[in-house]
C-alpha positions in Angstrom: 101.2 318.1 124.3 100.6 314.7 124.9 104.7 314.5 126.3 104.6 317.2 128.5 101.1 315.8 130.2 103.0 312.6 130.7 105.7 314.4 132.0 104.4 315.5 134.7 102.7 312.2 135.7 105.8 310.9 136.0 107.8 313.0 138.5 106.9 315.9 140.6 107.5 319.2 139.5 105.6 322.7 138.9 105.6 323.2 135.0 103.9 326.3 132.9 100.5 326.5 131.1 99.2 329.7 130.0 95.9 330.6 129.7 94.4 333.7 128.4 91.4 335.4 128.7 89.9 337.0 125.1 93.4 339.3 125.5 92.6 339.8 129.2 94.2 338.7 132.0 97.0 335.7 131.1 97.8 332.9 133.7 100.5 330.5 134.0 99.9 327.3 136.1 101.5 324.3 137.1 101.7 321.1 140.0 103.7 319.9 142.6 102.8 315.9 142.9 102.6 313.0 141.1 99.3 312.8 138.9 96.8 310.6 138.0 96.1 309.5 134.3 92.4 310.5 134.2 91.9 314.3 133.3 89.1 314.5 135.5 91.1 314.7 138.1 93.1 317.2 137.2 92.5 320.6 138.9 94.0 322.4 135.6 91.2 320.6 133.6 89.1 322.9 135.2 91.3 325.9 135.6 91.5 325.8 131.4 87.5 327.0 131.3 87.1 330.8 131.0 84.1 330.6 132.5 85.8 328.6 135.8 88.5 331.8 135.6 85.6 334.5 135.8 84.6 332.2 138.7 87.4 333.0 140.3 87.9 336.2 139.4 84.8 337.0 141.1 85.7 335.3 144.2 88.6 337.9 144.4 86.3 340.0 145.5 84.5 337.3 148.1 82.7 334.7 148.7 79.8 333.8 146.6 76.5 331.6 147.0 76.5 328.1 145.6 73.4 329.4 143.5 75.6 332.2 141.6 78.3 329.9 141.5 76.0 327.6 139.4 74.7 330.2 137.5 78.6 331.4 136.6 79.3 327.7 135.2 76.3 327.6 133.2 76.8 326.5 129.3 79.9 324.7 130.8 80.3 320.4 131.1 81.4 321.3 134.8 79.5 321.7 138.1 80.1 323.4 141.3 81.1 319.4 142.7 83.8 319.2 140.2 85.4 322.4 141.5 85.1 321.2 145.1 86.6 317.7 144.4 89.9 319.4 142.8 89.9 321.9 145.6 89.8 324.5 143.2 87.5 326.3 145.6 85.8 325.6 149.1 82.8 325.3 150.5 81.6 327.0 154.2 77.9 327.4 155.5 76.8 327.4 151.4 79.2 329.9 150.1 82.2 329.1 148.0 85.7 330.4 148.8 88.7 330.0 146.7 90.6 326.9 148.0 94.2 326.4 146.3 97.7 328.3 145.5 96.3 331.2 143.5 97.9 334.3 143.0 96.9 337.4 141.2 99.4 340.1 139.8 99.2 342.0 143.1 100.1 338.9 144.9 102.8 337.6 142.8 104.4 341.3 142.7 104.5 341.1 146.7 106.3 337.8 146.4 108.7 339.7 143.9 108.8 342.5 146.1 110.2 340.5 149.2 112.5 338.0 146.9 114.5 341.1 146.2 114.8 341.9 149.6 116.1 338.5 150.9 116.7 336.1 148.1 119.9 338.1 147.7 121.6 336.7 151.1 120.5 333.2 150.2 122.6 333.5 147.0 125.6 335.1 149.0 125.0 331.9 151.1 125.8 330.1 148.9 128.6 331.8 147.1 130.6 331.8 150.9 130.6 328.3 151.0 131.8 327.3 147.0 134.8 326.5 148.2 133.5 323.7 150.6 131.4 322.4 147.4 134.0 322.6 145.2 136.0 320.1 147.4 133.1 317.7 147.6 132.4 317.9 143.6 136.4 317.3 143.1 135.7 313.6 144.8 133.8 312.8 141.7 135.9 310.3 139.5 134.8 311.4 135.9 137.1 314.2 135.5 134.9 315.0 131.8 132.0 316.3 134.2 132.6 319.5 135.6 132.1 320.7 139.1 129.4 323.2 137.9 127.4 320.6 136.0 127.2 318.4 139.7 126.5 321.7 141.4 123.3 322.0 138.6 122.1 318.8 139.7 123.2 318.3 143.3 122.0 321.8 144.2 119.1 323.0 141.9 117.7 319.8 141.2 118.3 317.4 144.2 118.5 319.9 147.1 116.8 323.3 146.3 114.0 321.3 144.5 113.8 318.2 145.9 115.2 318.3 149.6 113.8 322.1 149.4 110.1 320.6 149.6 110.8 317.7 151.9 113.0 320.0 154.5 110.0 322.8 154.2 107.4 320.6 155.2 109.4 319.0 157.7 110.4 321.9 159.6 106.6 322.8 159.5 106.5 326.1 157.0 105.0 324.3 154.3 101.7 322.0 154.5 100.4 321.2 150.9 96.7 321.1 150.4 96.2 317.8 148.4 94.3 316.6 145.5 94.8 312.9 145.9 94.0 309.2 144.7 95.1 305.7 144.5 98.8 306.0 143.5 98.6 310.2 143.1 98.6 312.9 144.7 99.5 317.1 143.8 98.7 320.5 144.8 97.6 322.9 141.7 98.8 326.6 141.6 97.8 329.2 139.0 99.5 332.8 138.7 98.8 335.9 137.1 101.1 336.9 134.5 102.7 340.1 135.0 103.9 342.2 132.2 108.2 342.4 132.0 108.8 339.2 133.9 109.8 336.1 133.1 110.5 333.3 134.4 113.0 331.8 132.4 115.9 330.8 133.9 114.1 329.6 137.0 114.9 325.9 137.3 112.0 324.4 139.3 111.0 321.9 137.3 112.2 318.4 137.5 111.1 315.3 135.3 111.9 311.7 136.3 111.9 308.2 135.2 111.7 305.4 137.1 109.9 306.6 140.0 107.5 305.4 142.4 104.4 303.4 140.9 106.0 304.7 137.4 108.4 301.9 137.3 108.7 298.5 135.0 106.4 296.1 136.5 108.7 293.6 135.0 112.0 293.9 137.2 111.8 297.5 138.8 114.9 299.5 137.6 117.0 301.0 140.8 118.1 303.7 138.8 116.6 307.2 137.4 116.7 309.2 134.6 116.4 313.0 135.4 115.7 316.6 133.8 115.8 319.7 135.7 114.9 323.2 133.4 112.8 326.0 133.6 109.3 326.3 132.4 110.6 326.9 128.9 112.9 323.9 128.1 110.1 322.2 126.9 109.6 319.5 124.8 113.3 319.1 126.4 116.1 317.0 124.5 116.9 314.9 127.1 116.0 311.9 129.7 113.6 311.1 130.6 111.5 313.3 128.6 112.9 311.5 125.1 111.7 308.4 126.1 108.8 309.5 125.1 108.8 312.2 123.0 107.3 311.8 119.9 109.2 311.7 116.7 107.5 315.2 115.7 108.4 316.9 118.7 111.8 315.9 118.9 114.4 318.1 117.3 115.2 317.3 113.6 118.8 316.4 114.4 117.6 314.0 117.5 115.1 312.8 115.7 117.1 311.5 112.6 119.7 309.3 115.1 116.1 308.4 117.2 114.8 306.5 114.1 118.1 304.5 113.5 117.9 303.2 116.9 114.1 302.5 116.3 110.5 303.9 117.2 108.2 302.2 119.0 104.4 302.7 119.6 104.0 301.6 123.2 101.2 301.5 125.9 102.5 302.0 129.5 100.9 303.5 132.4 97.5 304.1 130.9 98.5 305.7 127.9 99.5 305.2 124.3 102.8 306.9 123.0 103.4 306.7 119.4 106.6 306.9 117.5 108.4 307.0 120.5 111.8 305.6 121.8 110.1 304.0 124.5 110.3 303.1 128.0 112.1 299.5 127.7 114.8 301.7 126.2 115.7 303.1 129.3 117.3 299.9 130.8 120.1 300.1 127.8 120.7 303.2 128.0 121.4 303.5 132.1 123.4 300.2 131.5 125.4 301.9 128.9 126.2 305.0 131.0 126.7 303.4 133.9 129.6 301.6 132.4 130.9 304.7 131.4 130.6 306.0 134.8 133.1 303.0 136.0 135.5 303.9 132.8 135.7 305.5 129.6 134.9 302.8 127.2 135.0 302.0 123.5 132.1 301.3 121.3 132.8 297.5 121.0 133.1 296.7 124.5 130.5 299.6 125.1 128.3 297.2 123.0 128.3 294.6 125.2 126.6 296.5 127.9 123.2 296.6 126.3 120.6 294.4 124.7 121.0 295.1 121.4 124.5 295.3 121.0 124.0 295.8 116.9 122.5 299.4 117.6 125.8 300.4 120.0 126.5 303.1 117.2 123.0 304.4 117.1 122.8 304.8 120.8 126.2 306.6 120.8 125.3 309.0 118.3 122.4 310.0 120.1 123.7 310.4 123.0 126.5 311.9 121.6 123.9 314.5 119.9 122.6 315.4 123.0 126.1 315.9 124.6 125.2 312.9 127.5 128.9 311.4 126.0 131.8 312.9 123.9 134.6 310.2 121.9 138.2 310.8 122.7 141.3 310.7 120.4 141.7 307.3 121.5 138.5 306.0 120.3 136.8 305.8 123.9 133.6 307.8 125.0 133.4 309.2 128.1 130.5 311.0 130.1 130.0 314.4 130.1 126.8 314.7 132.5 126.7 313.4 136.1 126.2 309.4 136.3 125.8 309.5 139.9 126.1 305.5 140.7 126.4 304.0 144.5 130.3 304.8 144.7 129.1 308.4 144.6 126.7 308.0 148.1 129.6 310.2 150.1 129.3 313.0 147.7 125.6 313.0 147.3 124.9 313.1 151.3 127.1 315.7 151.6 126.4 318.1 149.1 122.6 317.5 150.4 123.7 317.8 153.7 125.9 321.3 153.4 123.0 322.8 150.9 120.3 322.0 153.5 122.3 323.8 155.9 122.4 326.8 154.0 118.8 327.2 152.9 117.2 325.9 156.4 119.4 328.8 158.4 118.1 331.1 155.9 114.5 330.2 155.9 114.9 329.9 159.7 116.5 333.5 160.0 113.9 334.4 157.5 111.0 332.9 157.3 108.4 335.1 159.8 109.5 338.2 158.3 108.9 337.1 154.8 105.6 336.0 155.5 105.0 339.5 157.0 106.3 341.5 154.6 104.2 339.6 152.1 100.9 340.8 154.1 97.4 338.9 153.2 97.1 337.5 149.5 94.4 336.6 148.1 94.0 332.8 148.7 95.4 333.8 152.7 92.0 336.0 152.6 89.9 333.4 151.2 91.0 331.0 154.0 93.9 329.1 151.9 96.8 328.5 154.5 99.8 330.4 154.3 101.7 326.8 154.8 100.5 325.7 151.5 100.6 328.7 149.5 104.2 328.3 150.5 104.8 325.6 148.1 104.5 327.6 145.3 106.4 330.4 147.2 109.4 328.4 147.8 109.6 327.6 144.0 109.6 331.6 142.7 112.3 332.0 145.4 114.3 329.0 145.1 113.9 329.3 141.1 115.3 332.8 141.3 118.1 331.9 143.7 119.1 329.3 140.9 119.3 331.8 138.3 121.3 334.3 140.0 123.5 330.9 140.9 124.0 330.2 137.3 124.5 334.1 136.4 127.0 334.4 139.3 129.0 331.4 138.0 128.2 328.7 141.1 126.9 326.2 138.3 126.1 325.3 134.9 124.5 327.0 133.0 121.6 325.3 130.6 121.7 328.8 128.4 125.3 328.4 127.4 126.7 328.6 124.1 128.0 325.6 124.4 124.6 324.1 124.7 122.8 322.7 122.6 119.3 322.3 123.5 118.9 325.0 125.6 116.7 325.5 129.1 117.5 321.8 131.1 120.3 319.7 132.2 119.8 315.8 133.0 121.2 313.4 135.7 121.3 308.9 135.9 121.2 308.1 139.1 120.9 305.0 141.6 117.2 305.6 143.3 119.2 304.4 146.8 121.0 307.8 146.8 117.9 309.9 147.5 114.4 309.1 148.0 112.2 311.0 145.4 109.0 309.7 146.5 108.8 311.0 150.4 107.6 314.5 149.9 105.0 316.6 148.0 
């Protein structure tokens, strides 16, 4: 679906897509990084082909001669050179090997077994510091935004996901094997589905716009919309996803109010988007929400903050529908989700510092033992370094951590009965608060 592909282009995340082989082995796959628009540079383009997966299955047993690999690919539009270019395979001495973050069912079971041994201690480390986090979150002056919502955005999103990727790389635990070109770079992973195992409530994926090269060419924005969610949350009924989600893919109630704002056909970032709100609407939405971050306001005053003041009623109806704002008895609107402005720099820094201390100490204590307990994973036997595989292994482990922290009441539950649209939760923030472009 075009919205999901574009979403992945604009941000840094893993996400889930299933590939099946005639009722036999099924795989989920995803990316961590910034993606190209051209499908020929995307590893999934090739992994989605059954013949390519059959080749990978053959490689599980050991390396293949180049001639044999070419035979497996006969009848497809792909060549061995294509697979080498996107690093699904590597070549040494005329033989092919698995070249990416690949996990079969046995690997996933090993990752889960080790997670069961070690992740509880990470969860407990956060729960032990819950009061310290609460003291930090209480400095946030928008009283209608709960500390648990701040915890979800800052711990599940900014910290364990973004800062976790940065810190694990800085500490030498993680060294991604990147497919890269001008303006894009990513690592690709695929894992075999295991019966009765689900990554629902693994809050490991984020979408962000504007960010990096995906910003406005005229007067680049100093803010970003982000959403953080699990692999089952798409299509997300929050921003930035709603900027480029087609009306047909919107929830009916969201589509109704979006149409009142006005849908457009937009060409941006090398792609066409039809019947969407459009990227430019991010400016008015951000202006309106930053105004509410400063203080609750009535509709008439809020109209002054946007370029289409005649549409303020439609804007506010949309924001109410997706639970970004509420209107009080005094007719003023108030925030219901974190909007992080420059005044919140200390809050963000303190939250990330405490969280970084917690997961860094946990990694320093356990990384070596966890690696040993995992044993030799399939791709490692083929020459893929553990430090590359750790990009996805970290997502598995911190994803499980977020599920358990939500269930323990440490942070907001995107599947709570009060959540209209399940599985993800948003934020709006100033780009000066965190450099999202400094990691892979």
